[in-house]
N, CA, C and O of each residue as an XYZ file, in Angstrom:
576
protein
N       0.890     -1.165      0.063
C       0.012     -0.027      0.028
C       0.872      1.246     -0.002
O       1.936      1.289      0.616
N       0.403      2.298     -0.731
C       1.126      3.554     -0.804
C       1.003      4.251      0.627
O       0.103      3.994      1.427
N       2.042      5.177      0.839
C       2.006      5.954      2.107
C       1.006      7.103      1.923
O       0.941      7.726      0.864
N       0.277      7.351      2.917
C      -0.639      8.551      2.993
C       0.244      9.836      2.827
O       1.324      9.891      3.416
N      -0.190     10.874      2.036
C       0.436     12.114      2.162
C       0.430     12.723      3.486
O      -0.545     12.617      4.230
N       1.504     13.369      3.808
C       1.520     14.075      5.176
C       1.141     15.562      4.966
O       1.632     16.296      4.108
N       0.229     15.886      5.842
C      -0.401     17.244      5.795
C       0.080     18.023      6.991
O       0.237     17.431      8.059
N       0.305     19.218      6.891
C       0.864     20.239      8.053
C      -0.301     20.267      8.912
O      -1.442     20.081      8.489
N       0.032     20.531     10.288
C      -0.868     20.781     11.344
C      -1.011     22.257     11.382
O      -1.887     22.697     12.127
N      -0.278     23.105     10.687
C      -0.264     24.585     10.826
C      -1.578     25.006      9.995
O      -1.864     24.638      8.856
N      -2.295     25.850     10.823
C      -3.444     26.454     10.390
C      -3.334     27.096      8.972
O      -2.433     27.912      8.777
N      -4.195     26.775      7.979
C      -3.993     27.420      6.603
C      -4.240     28.835      6.543
O      -5.121     29.348      7.233
N      -3.460     29.544      5.701
C      -3.758     30.842      5.581
C      -4.186     31.145      4.153
O      -4.251     30.243      3.318
N      -4.513     32.567      3.833
C      -4.943     32.899      2.386
C      -3.943     32.365      1.357
O      -4.261     32.112      0.195
N      -2.632     32.202      1.895
C      -1.627     31.856      0.778
C      -1.442     30.397      0.838
O      -0.595     29.927      0.078
N      -2.150     29.530      1.682
C      -2.009     28.055      1.696
C      -2.516     27.465      0.335
O      -3.598     27.870     -0.089
N      -1.822     26.554     -0.361
C      -2.278     25.942     -1.526
C      -3.219     24.857     -1.180
O      -2.979     24.011     -0.319
N      -4.411     24.921     -1.957
C      -5.283     23.791     -1.877
C      -5.481     23.033     -2.983
O      -5.075     23.566     -4.016
N      -6.021     21.857     -3.115
C      -6.290     21.046     -4.389
C      -7.392     20.083     -3.975
O      -7.768     20.050     -2.803
N      -7.903     19.319     -4.884
C      -8.761     18.130     -4.701
C      -7.907     17.003     -4.277
O      -6.997     16.765     -5.072
N      -7.960     16.271     -3.265
C      -7.173     15.198     -3.013
C      -8.111     13.986     -3.476
O      -8.915     13.554     -2.650
N      -8.057     13.451     -4.670
C      -8.789     12.511     -5.194
C      -8.759     11.103     -4.297
O      -9.759     10.434     -4.034
N      -7.445     10.813     -3.902
C      -7.351      9.574     -3.086
C      -8.159      9.844     -1.838
O      -9.028      9.002     -1.607
N      -8.062     10.737     -1.080
C      -8.985     10.974      0.015
C     -10.419     10.840     -0.463
O     -11.157     10.066      0.146
N     -10.835     11.463     -1.403
C     -12.201     11.378     -1.867
C     -12.671      9.990     -2.188
O     -13.809      9.621     -1.902
N     -11.786      9.220     -2.786
C     -12.225      8.012     -3.263
C     -12.240      6.923     -1.976
O     -12.949      5.917     -2.009
N     -11.508      7.201     -1.024
C     -11.516      6.480      0.190
C     -12.701      6.843      1.029
O     -13.171      6.018      1.812
N     -13.203      8.040      0.899
C     -14.236      8.600      1.783
C     -15.682      8.531      1.197
O     -16.676      8.588      1.921
N     -15.734      8.410     -0.109
C     -17.083      8.391     -0.568
C     -17.136      7.448     -1.796
O     -16.547      7.599     -2.867
N     -18.045      6.342     -1.385
C     -18.144      5.198     -2.314
C     -18.802      5.663     -3.665
O     -18.653      5.027     -4.709
N     -19.500      6.752     -3.575
C     -20.269      7.168     -4.872
C     -19.567      8.150     -5.756
O     -20.165      8.771     -6.635
N     -18.222      8.288     -5.498
C     -17.474      9.424     -6.128
C     -17.422      9.377     -7.741
O     -17.262     10.385     -8.430
N     -17.562      8.218     -8.191
C     -17.615      8.112     -9.722
C     -18.992      8.404    -10.275
O     -19.148      8.766    -11.441
N     -20.022      8.236     -9.392
C     -21.255      8.528     -9.873
C     -21.384     10.022     -9.803
O     -22.090     10.597    -10.631
N     -20.723     10.713     -8.831
C     -20.741     12.172     -8.660
C     -20.177     12.782     -9.861
O     -20.713     13.732    -10.431
N     -18.936     12.148    -10.298
C     -18.254     12.789    -11.347
C     -18.964     12.647    -12.658
O     -18.824     13.520    -13.515
N     -19.720     11.595    -12.863
C     -20.419     11.322    -13.927
C     -21.561     12.320    -14.179
O     -21.876     12.696    -15.308
N     -22.139     12.709    -13.077
C     -23.257     13.720    -13.014
C     -22.694     15.191    -13.416
O     -23.479     16.091    -13.716
N     -21.351     15.370    -13.405
C     -20.811     16.697    -13.584
C     -20.472     16.776    -15.108
O     -20.120     17.839    -15.619
N     -20.586     15.650    -15.791
C     -20.384     15.689    -17.243
C     -21.284     16.314    -18.043
O     -22.481     16.245    -17.767
N     -20.863     16.967    -19.075
C     -21.837     17.676    -20.084
C     -22.707     16.721    -20.659
O     -22.352     15.543    -20.608
N     -23.719     16.996    -21.166
C     -24.892     16.167    -21.797
C     -24.343     15.268    -22.956
O     -24.833     14.161    -23.176
N     -23.394     15.740    -23.630
C     -22.852     14.930    -24.799
C     -21.854     13.867    -24.025
O     -21.708     12.773    -24.572
N     -21.322     14.058    -23.079
C     -20.314     13.083    -22.459
C     -21.153     12.152    -21.472
O     -20.804     10.979    -21.337
N     -22.129     12.596    -20.858
C     -23.005     11.747    -20.220
C     -23.529     10.475    -21.042
O     -23.566      9.312    -20.640
N     -23.895     10.936    -22.200
C     -24.447      9.971    -23.173
C     -23.254      8.944    -23.609
O     -23.417      7.727    -23.511
N     -22.141      9.473    -24.057
C     -20.968      8.711    -24.480
C     -20.428      7.918    -23.415
O     -19.868      6.873    -23.745
N     -20.492      8.232    -22.143
C     -19.828      7.374    -20.992
C     -20.875      6.514    -20.531
O     -20.508      5.708    -19.676
N     -22.147      6.465    -20.885
C     -23.216      5.640    -20.358
C     -22.827      4.252    -20.425
O     -23.159      3.576    -19.451
N     -22.147      3.626    -21.431
C     -21.939      2.228    -21.433
C     -20.456      1.802    -20.918
O     -20.066      0.639    -21.014
N     -19.727      2.763    -20.408
C     -18.348      2.396    -19.949
C     -18.357      2.059    -18.607
O     -18.975      2.698    -17.755
N     -17.588      0.925    -18.362
C     -17.428      0.581    -16.984
C     -16.984      1.456    -15.941
O     -16.301      2.410    -16.315
N     -17.235      1.336    -14.626
C     -16.822      2.208    -13.466
C     -15.316      2.538    -13.581
O     -14.873      3.686    -13.550
N     -14.547      1.377    -13.723
C     -13.215      1.359    -13.593
C     -12.373      1.573    -14.978
O     -11.198      1.210    -15.036
N     -12.966      2.117    -15.977
C     -12.355      2.182    -17.224
C     -11.402      3.263    -17.199
O     -11.693      4.353    -16.707
N     -10.192      2.991    -17.744
C      -9.018      3.794    -17.584
C      -8.743      4.078    -19.199
O      -9.081      3.325    -20.113
N      -8.106      5.244    -19.318
C      -7.623      5.627    -20.641
C      -6.124      6.102    -20.554
O      -5.642      6.478    -19.485
N      -5.402      6.065    -21.748
C      -4.015      6.568    -21.661
C      -4.219      7.991    -22.002
O      -5.000      8.377    -22.873
N      -3.357      8.872    -21.152
C      -3.444     10.165    -21.130
C      -1.990     10.583    -21.347
O      -1.164     10.049    -20.607
N      -1.540     11.499    -22.294
C      -0.216     11.934    -22.538
C      -0.133     13.307    -21.800
O      -0.955     14.196    -22.021
N       0.796     13.431    -20.998
C       1.024     14.761    -20.088
C       1.583     15.697    -21.245
O       2.581     15.341    -21.872
N       0.930     16.908    -21.529
C       1.354     17.830    -22.615
C       2.801     18.417    -22.156
O       3.496     18.879    -23.061
N       3.308     18.440    -20.854
C       4.563     19.071    -20.624
C       5.593     17.933    -20.749
O       6.565     18.087    -21.488
N       5.414     16.794    -20.052
C       6.420     15.743    -20.045
C       6.390     14.700    -21.151
O       7.329     13.932    -21.363
N       5.264     14.719    -21.839
C       4.959     13.562    -22.908
C       4.976     12.199    -22.216
O       5.084     11.167    -22.879
N       4.871     12.192    -20.883
C       4.590     10.898    -20.314
C       3.166     10.338    -20.532
O       2.203     11.095    -20.656
N       3.058      8.998    -20.574
C       1.824      8.452    -20.733
C       1.262      7.883    -19.351
O       1.917      7.012    -18.778
N       0.177      8.306    -18.849
C      -0.378      7.879    -17.602
C      -1.861      7.276    -17.835
O      -2.693      7.695    -18.639
N      -1.976      6.329    -17.053
C      -3.369      5.780    -16.936
C      -4.284      6.594    -16.039
O      -4.063      6.761    -14.840
N      -5.331      7.093    -16.697
C      -6.128      7.838    -15.804
C      -7.652      7.456    -15.978
O      -8.029      6.874    -16.995
N      -8.489      7.789    -14.993
C      -9.867      7.354    -15.076
C     -10.424      8.282    -16.184
O     -10.150      9.482    -16.221
N     -11.313      7.587    -17.189
C     -11.839      8.114    -18.340
C     -12.722      9.306    -17.960
O     -12.609     10.371    -18.567
N     -13.608      9.137    -16.953
C     -14.455     10.105    -16.610
C     -13.846     11.336    -16.025
O     -14.259     12.464    -16.297
N     -12.970     11.119    -15.311
C     -12.203     12.262    -14.572
C     -11.350     12.950    -15.722
O     -11.224     14.174    -15.691
N     -10.821     12.283    -16.628
C      -9.928     13.052    -17.658
C     -10.917     13.885    -18.528
O     -10.557     15.029    -18.805
N     -12.130     13.445    -18.993
C     -13.006     14.138    -19.979
C     -13.573     15.338    -19.142
O     -13.749     16.439    -19.664
N     -13.860     15.078    -17.788
C     -14.383     16.132    -16.997
C     -13.512     17.282    -16.909
O     -13.987     18.414    -16.991
N     -12.078     17.053    -16.722
C     -11.191     18.078    -16.536
C     -10.909     18.768    -17.967
O     -10.945     19.987    -18.137
N     -10.667     17.962    -18.825
C     -10.217     18.474    -20.241
C     -11.368     19.098    -21.007
O     -11.100     20.034    -21.761
N     -12.636     18.674    -20.894
C     -13.809     19.346    -21.817
C     -14.869     19.949    -20.901
O     -15.024     21.167    -20.808
N     -15.571     19.082    -20.250
C     -16.830     19.471    -19.586
C     -16.619     20.631    -18.761
O     -17.395     21.582    -18.850
N     -15.512     20.646    -17.860
C     -15.415     21.570    -16.989
C     -14.976     23.060    -17.682
O     -15.026     24.103    -17.031
N     -14.630     23.013    -18.809
C     -14.267     24.221    -19.627
C     -15.442     24.760    -20.295
O     -15.286     25.672    -21.108
N     -16.635     24.285    -20.038
C     -17.991     24.820    -20.730
C     -18.297     25.926    -19.897
O     -18.084     25.792    -18.692
N     -18.772     27.031    -20.337
C     -19.334     28.212    -19.629
C     -20.328     27.890    -18.586
O     -20.282     28.515    -17.526
N     -21.118     27.084    -18.755
C     -22.186     26.847    -17.796
C     -21.759     25.856    -16.524
O     -22.527     25.532    -15.618
N     -20.528     25.492    -16.638
C     -20.148     24.488    -15.568
C     -20.195     25.015    -14.030
O     -20.387     24.291    -13.054
N     -19.986     26.391    -14.009
C     -20.174     26.827    -12.623
C     -21.167     28.213    -12.871
O     -20.805     29.259    -13.408
N     -22.421     27.923    -12.360
C     -23.472     28.897    -12.522
C     -23.461     29.916    -11.429
O     -22.591     29.766    -10.571
N     -24.247     30.890    -11.320
C     -24.376     31.917    -10.314
C     -25.121     31.427     -9.183
O     -25.107     32.072     -8.135
N     -25.816     30.279     -9.293
C     -26.687     29.735     -8.126
C     -26.000     28.472     -7.629
O     -26.556     27.711     -6.836
N     -24.740     28.260     -8.128
C     -24.090     27.015     -7.585
C     -23.633     27.267     -6.089
O     -23.112     28.342     -5.791
N     -23.839     26.236     -5.117
C     -23.408     26.494     -3.830
C     -22.056     26.708     -3.776
O     -21.294     26.350     -4.674
N     -21.637     27.398     -2.553
C     -20.148     27.639     -2.371
C     -19.302     26.505     -2.530
O     -18.427     26.513     -3.396
N     -19.504     25.404     -1.679
C     -18.720     24.257     -1.662
C     -18.587     23.691     -3.173
O     -17.501     23.341     -3.633
N     -19.636     23.644     -3.799
C     -19.620     23.121     -5.162
C     -19.054     23.970     -6.188
O     -18.487     23.470     -7.160
N     -19.174     25.273     -6.032
C     -18.420     26.242     -6.732
C     -16.835     26.100     -6.575
O     -16.098     26.212     -7.555
N     -16.360     25.851     -5.311
C     -14.977     25.668     -4.982
C     -14.534     24.523     -5.670
O     -13.541     24.570     -6.396
N     -15.305     23.323     -5.470
C     -14.923     22.086     -6.201
C     -14.836     22.132     -7.582
O     -13.932     21.532     -8.164
N     -15.798     22.872     -8.259
C     -15.747     23.013     -9.710
C     -14.660     23.852    -10.289
O     -14.165     23.616    -11.391
N     -14.250     24.977     -9.409
C     -13.255     25.767     -9.744
C     -11.936     24.858     -9.856
O     -11.195     24.897    -10.839
N     -11.731     24.055     -8.767
C     -10.495     23.175     -8.946
C     -10.648     22.304    -10.078
O      -9.641     22.156    -10.770
N     -11.764     21.656    -10.435
C     -11.914     20.851    -11.737
C     -11.592     21.586    -12.939
O     -10.813     21.121    -13.770
N     -12.235     22.876    -13.093
C     -12.068     23.703    -14.108
C     -10.539     24.085    -14.347
O     -10.030     24.207    -15.461
N      -9.942     24.239    -13.232
C      -8.436     24.479    -13.360
C      -7.451     23.414    -13.405
O      -6.258     23.590    -13.156
N      -8.023     22.204    -13.756
C      -7.214     21.054    -13.940
C      -6.745     20.418    -12.590
O      -5.836     19.589    -12.556
N      -7.386     20.833    -11.528
C      -6.927     20.449    -10.119
C      -5.528     20.970     -9.891
O      -4.801     20.309     -9.149
N      -5.063     22.080    -10.441
C      -3.821     22.659    -10.108
C      -4.017     23.333     -8.682
O      -5.117     23.834     -8.452
N      -3.091     23.379     -7.772
C      -3.177     23.944     -6.528
C      -3.502     25.459     -6.691
O      -2.911     26.171     -7.503
N      -4.427     25.873     -5.909
C      -4.833     27.352     -5.773
C      -4.800     27.846     -4.288
O      -5.186     27.095     -3.392
N      -4.385     28.978     -4.051
C      -4.531     29.586     -2.744
C      -5.922     30.038     -2.440
O      -6.709     30.177     -3.377
N      -6.281     30.272     -1.254
C      -7.600     30.791     -1.059
C      -7.825     32.231     -1.689
O      -8.913     32.629     -2.104
N      -6.778     32.871     -1.700
C      -6.854     34.267     -2.326
C      -7.095     34.069     -3.827
O      -7.904     34.796     -4.405
N      -6.480     33.191     -4.423
C      -6.905     32.733     -5.807
C      -8.301     32.392     -6.012
O      -8.992     33.013     -6.820
N      -8.756     31.407     -5.299
C     -10.182     31.067     -5.205
C     -11.128     32.265     -5.165
O     -12.061     32.392     -5.958
N     -10.841     33.117     -4.218
C     -11.635     34.326     -3.986
C     -11.814     35.078     -5.249
O     -12.930     35.382     -5.672
N     -10.725     35.369     -5.837
C     -10.580     36.107     -7.051
C     -11.493     35.405     -8.258
O     -12.271     36.035     -8.975
N     -11.265     34.129     -8.328
C     -11.802     33.221     -9.445
C     -13.386     33.202     -9.275
O     -14.121     33.231    -10.262
N     -13.864     33.153     -7.993
C     -15.274     33.098     -7.702
C     -15.874     34.370     -7.284
O     -17.027     34.403     -6.853
N     -15.115     35.458     -7.396
C     -15.514     36.870     -7.014
C     -16.484     36.725     -5.640
O     -17.672     37.022     -5.516
N     -15.603     36.196     -4.718
C     -16.296     36.041     -3.253
C     -15.087     36.549     -2.268
O     -13.904     36.451     -2.595
N     -15.480     37.043     -1.157
C     -14.632     37.530     -0.144
C     -13.688     36.165      0.272
O     -14.193     35.044      0.315
N     -12.388     36.394      0.542
C     -11.467     35.390      0.963
C     -11.729     34.755      2.239
O     -11.576     33.538      2.349
N     -12.157     35.557      3.332
C     -12.229     35.233      4.627
C     -13.117     33.875      4.970
O     -12.711     32.921      5.633
N     -14.449     34.016      4.349
C     -15.272     32.842      4.429
C     -14.799     31.574      3.743
O     -15.107     30.438      4.104
N     -14.054     31.871      2.763
C     -13.705     30.662      2.071
C     -12.574     29.841      2.965
O     -12.539     28.619      3.106
N     -11.663     30.806      3.531
C     -10.741     30.270      4.422
C     -11.285     29.538      5.515
O     -10.881     28.414      5.812
N     -12.321     30.225      6.210
C     -12.900     29.312      7.090
C     -13.548     28.001      6.820
O     -13.501     27.014      7.555
N     -14.167     28.111      5.664
C     -14.733     26.711      5.147
C     -13.597     25.736      4.926
O     -13.759     24.580      5.318
N     -12.611     26.038      4.414
C     -11.558     25.181      3.954
C     -10.636     24.762      5.037
O      -9.996     23.719      4.907
N     -10.514     25.551      6.169
C      -9.539     25.313      7.104
C     -10.221     24.670      8.380
O      -9.603     24.556      9.438
N     -11.388     24.301      8.235
C     -12.197     23.843      9.432
C     -11.904     22.235      9.543
O     -11.114     21.718      8.753
N     -12.496     21.546     10.441
C     -12.104     20.207     10.767
C     -12.775     19.386      9.676
O     -12.192     18.346      9.369
N     -13.854     19.668      9.069
C     -14.353     18.861      7.997
C     -13.812     19.084      6.636
O     -13.618     20.231      6.234
N     -13.556     18.030      5.897
C     -13.030     17.970      4.606
C     -14.248     18.081      3.631
O     -15.119     17.211      3.653
N     -14.312     19.092      2.817
C     -15.420     19.053      1.862
C     -15.049     18.571      0.422
O     -14.265     19.258     -0.233
N     -15.516     17.554     -0.044
C     -15.131     16.896     -1.370
C     -13.645     16.828     -1.716
O     -13.137     17.161     -2.786
N     -13.042     16.350     -0.651
C     -11.692     15.982     -0.771
C     -10.748     17.299     -0.937
O      -9.544     17.158     -1.153
N     -11.278     18.436     -0.838
C     -10.396     19.600     -0.834
C      -9.591     19.826      0.394
O     -10.088     20.128      1.480
N      -8.198     19.647      0.146
C      -7.465     19.752      1.277
C      -6.156     20.553      0.887
O      -5.861     20.807     -0.281
N      -5.418     20.917      1.961
C      -4.092     21.657      1.619
C      -3.146     20.698      0.757
O      -3.114     19.487      0.975
N      -2.438     21.264     -0.156
C      -1.541     20.520     -0.929
C      -0.384     20.132      0.056
O       0.116     20.990      0.784
N      -0.003     18.946      0.068
C       1.068     18.489      0.874
C       2.401     19.134      0.473
O       2.624     19.398     -0.709
N       3.287     19.390      1.439
C       4.458     20.329      1.158
C       5.597     19.397      0.858
O       6.709     19.849      0.586
């Protein structure tokens, strides 16, 4: 078994980097694949309807040219569906908007200040939400 990433016990600040820890999410929510499928755009919900839950595809990293096996649903969500204008709506809940912002950003680490700018929201409530004891949708500080 792989080792769990180590996380700092230091209280996060506006400059702490966060990301979606998919391994945490997969361990904590048995329905994570269904949740991701529901985020797909209409076109891809249809095309993924007959694909198995564990279906992997080969993905070539555009920076390193390395080939990685990735979840097909996760890949199409990050590379296509999340890039659609309607992916984050004005009535999207705060936790959902934060999660979708990470998806739209390719799950690249973002600070709370970055999230506040992207969501056009004040940073303090975002920091309180993300630095509490509860982990929402696997959004955690990026291990250092």
